[in-house]
PLY file of the C-alpha trace (Angstrom):
ply
format ascii 1.0
element vertex 123
property float x
property float y
property float z
element edge 122
property int vertex1
property int vertex2
end_header
-10.89 25.49 -13.71
-8.01 25.62 -11.23
-4.67 23.82 -11.58
-5.62 20.83 -9.44
-8.85 20.19 -11.33
-7.14 20.57 -14.71
-4.36 18.14 -13.74
-6.84 15.57 -12.38
-8.86 15.86 -15.57
-5.78 14.88 -17.59
-5.95 11.41 -16.09
-9.63 10.82 -16.77
-10.94 9.30 -19.96
-11.58 11.83 -22.69
-14.67 10.63 -24.56
-13.83 12.80 -27.56
-10.20 11.63 -27.92
-9.84 8.42 -25.89
-6.70 6.32 -25.72
-3.03 6.57 -24.85
-2.04 8.64 -27.91
-4.54 11.37 -27.05
-3.69 11.17 -23.34
0.04 11.70 -23.98
-0.75 14.58 -26.31
-2.89 16.26 -23.62
-0.21 15.61 -21.00
2.61 17.14 -23.07
0.45 20.08 -24.07
-0.42 20.76 -20.42
3.25 20.58 -19.41
4.28 22.93 -22.21
1.46 25.46 -21.95
1.37 25.73 -18.16
5.07 25.28 -17.35
4.67 21.96 -15.53
7.36 19.39 -14.91
6.17 15.88 -14.24
7.64 13.09 -12.12
5.58 9.90 -12.45
7.32 7.22 -10.41
4.34 5.06 -9.51
1.34 4.03 -11.63
-1.04 5.40 -8.97
0.34 8.92 -8.46
2.02 11.67 -10.42
3.87 14.71 -9.07
3.62 18.00 -10.97
5.93 20.93 -10.26
5.14 24.33 -11.74
8.33 26.04 -12.93
7.13 29.63 -12.73
5.63 29.50 -9.23
7.16 26.49 -7.50
3.72 24.98 -6.79
3.60 21.21 -6.48
0.62 18.90 -6.83
0.39 15.15 -6.47
-2.39 13.71 -8.58
-3.90 10.31 -7.87
-3.91 8.16 -11.00
-6.02 5.06 -11.52
-4.14 3.55 -14.47
-3.27 -0.11 -14.64
0.49 -0.73 -15.00
-0.08 -1.78 -18.63
-1.60 1.63 -19.43
1.25 3.36 -17.61
3.74 1.34 -19.72
1.86 2.26 -22.91
2.04 5.96 -21.99
5.79 5.67 -21.37
6.21 3.90 -24.72
4.25 6.65 -26.49
6.41 9.38 -24.96
9.52 7.41 -25.96
8.22 7.18 -29.54
7.83 10.97 -29.62
11.22 11.67 -28.02
12.96 12.91 -31.17
10.04 15.16 -32.14
9.81 16.80 -28.73
13.52 16.96 -27.86
13.71 20.73 -28.40
10.94 21.32 -25.88
11.28 18.58 -23.25
13.92 16.50 -21.56
12.46 13.02 -21.22
13.76 10.31 -18.91
12.01 7.01 -18.31
12.24 3.34 -17.48
9.74 0.96 -19.02
11.04 -2.14 -17.30
8.11 -4.04 -15.70
9.89 -3.90 -12.32
10.94 -0.25 -12.61
8.28 1.96 -14.27
8.74 5.72 -14.20
8.55 8.79 -16.41
10.07 12.24 -15.97
9.21 15.16 -18.25
11.07 18.41 -17.80
10.41 21.50 -19.87
13.63 22.92 -21.29
13.93 26.48 -20.01
15.22 27.80 -23.31
12.63 25.91 -25.35
10.19 27.65 -27.65
6.71 28.19 -26.25
5.37 26.40 -29.28
6.65 23.11 -30.58
7.70 23.37 -34.24
4.52 24.24 -36.02
2.74 23.70 -32.69
0.80 21.00 -34.45
3.10 18.11 -33.53
1.06 17.32 -30.42
-2.29 18.00 -32.07
-1.41 15.85 -35.07
-0.35 12.99 -32.79
-3.75 13.01 -31.09
-5.46 12.30 -34.38
-3.19 9.45 -35.48
0 1
1 2
2 3
3 4
4 5
5 6
6 7
7 8
8 9
9 10
10 11
11 12
12 13
13 14
14 15
15 16
16 17
17 18
18 19
19 20
20 21
21 22
22 23
23 24
24 25
25 26
26 27
27 28
28 29
29 30
30 31
31 32
32 33
33 34
34 35
35 36
36 37
37 38
38 39
39 40
40 41
41 42
42 43
43 44
44 45
45 46
46 47
47 48
48 49
49 50
50 51
51 52
52 53
53 54
54 55
55 56
56 57
57 58
58 59
59 60
60 61
61 62
62 63
63 64
64 65
65 66
66 67
67 68
68 69
69 70
70 71
71 72
72 73
73 74
74 75
75 76
76 77
77 78
78 79
79 80
80 81
81 82
82 83
83 84
84 85
85 86
86 87
87 88
88 89
89 90
90 91
91 92
92 93
93 94
94 95
95 96
96 97
97 98
98 99
99 100
100 101
101 102
102 103
103 104
104 105
105 106
106 107
107 108
108 109
109 110
110 111
111 112
112 113
113 114
114 115
115 116
116 117
117 118
118 119
119 120
120 121
121 122
C-alpha cells in the first residue's frame, strides 16, 4: 500500500476498532511510524507532510464537524502522555476548528513502552 492509500485509509471506518479513540490512535501511530506531520485546518481535508522526504499529501476527509471536534478533544486528552513525541496545537472552538501534530525531531521512535497508543485504542 502506498502513502496516499494508507493516509486515505486512516480516515475510513475501521470495522475492527471503530470510533474516535481508535481513529486517533491510528492517526498518531501513522504520524510517529512514518514521520508525518499533520495540519488539519478544515473538517473536509487534512494536509500531511513527510519529514524525511518533504512529500506532501492532502487527504479528503468526510467527517462531520462534531467528529472532527471529538478527534481534537481526544488528542487534547492524550497531550501529556504524548508530549515527548509530538507537539500538539489545536483549537476546538466551534468557529475555529483545527489540529496540528508535529513529530519532535529528537523524540524516541517508540512512545514510552510503545503501548500508550495501542492501549488507548482498547479503552
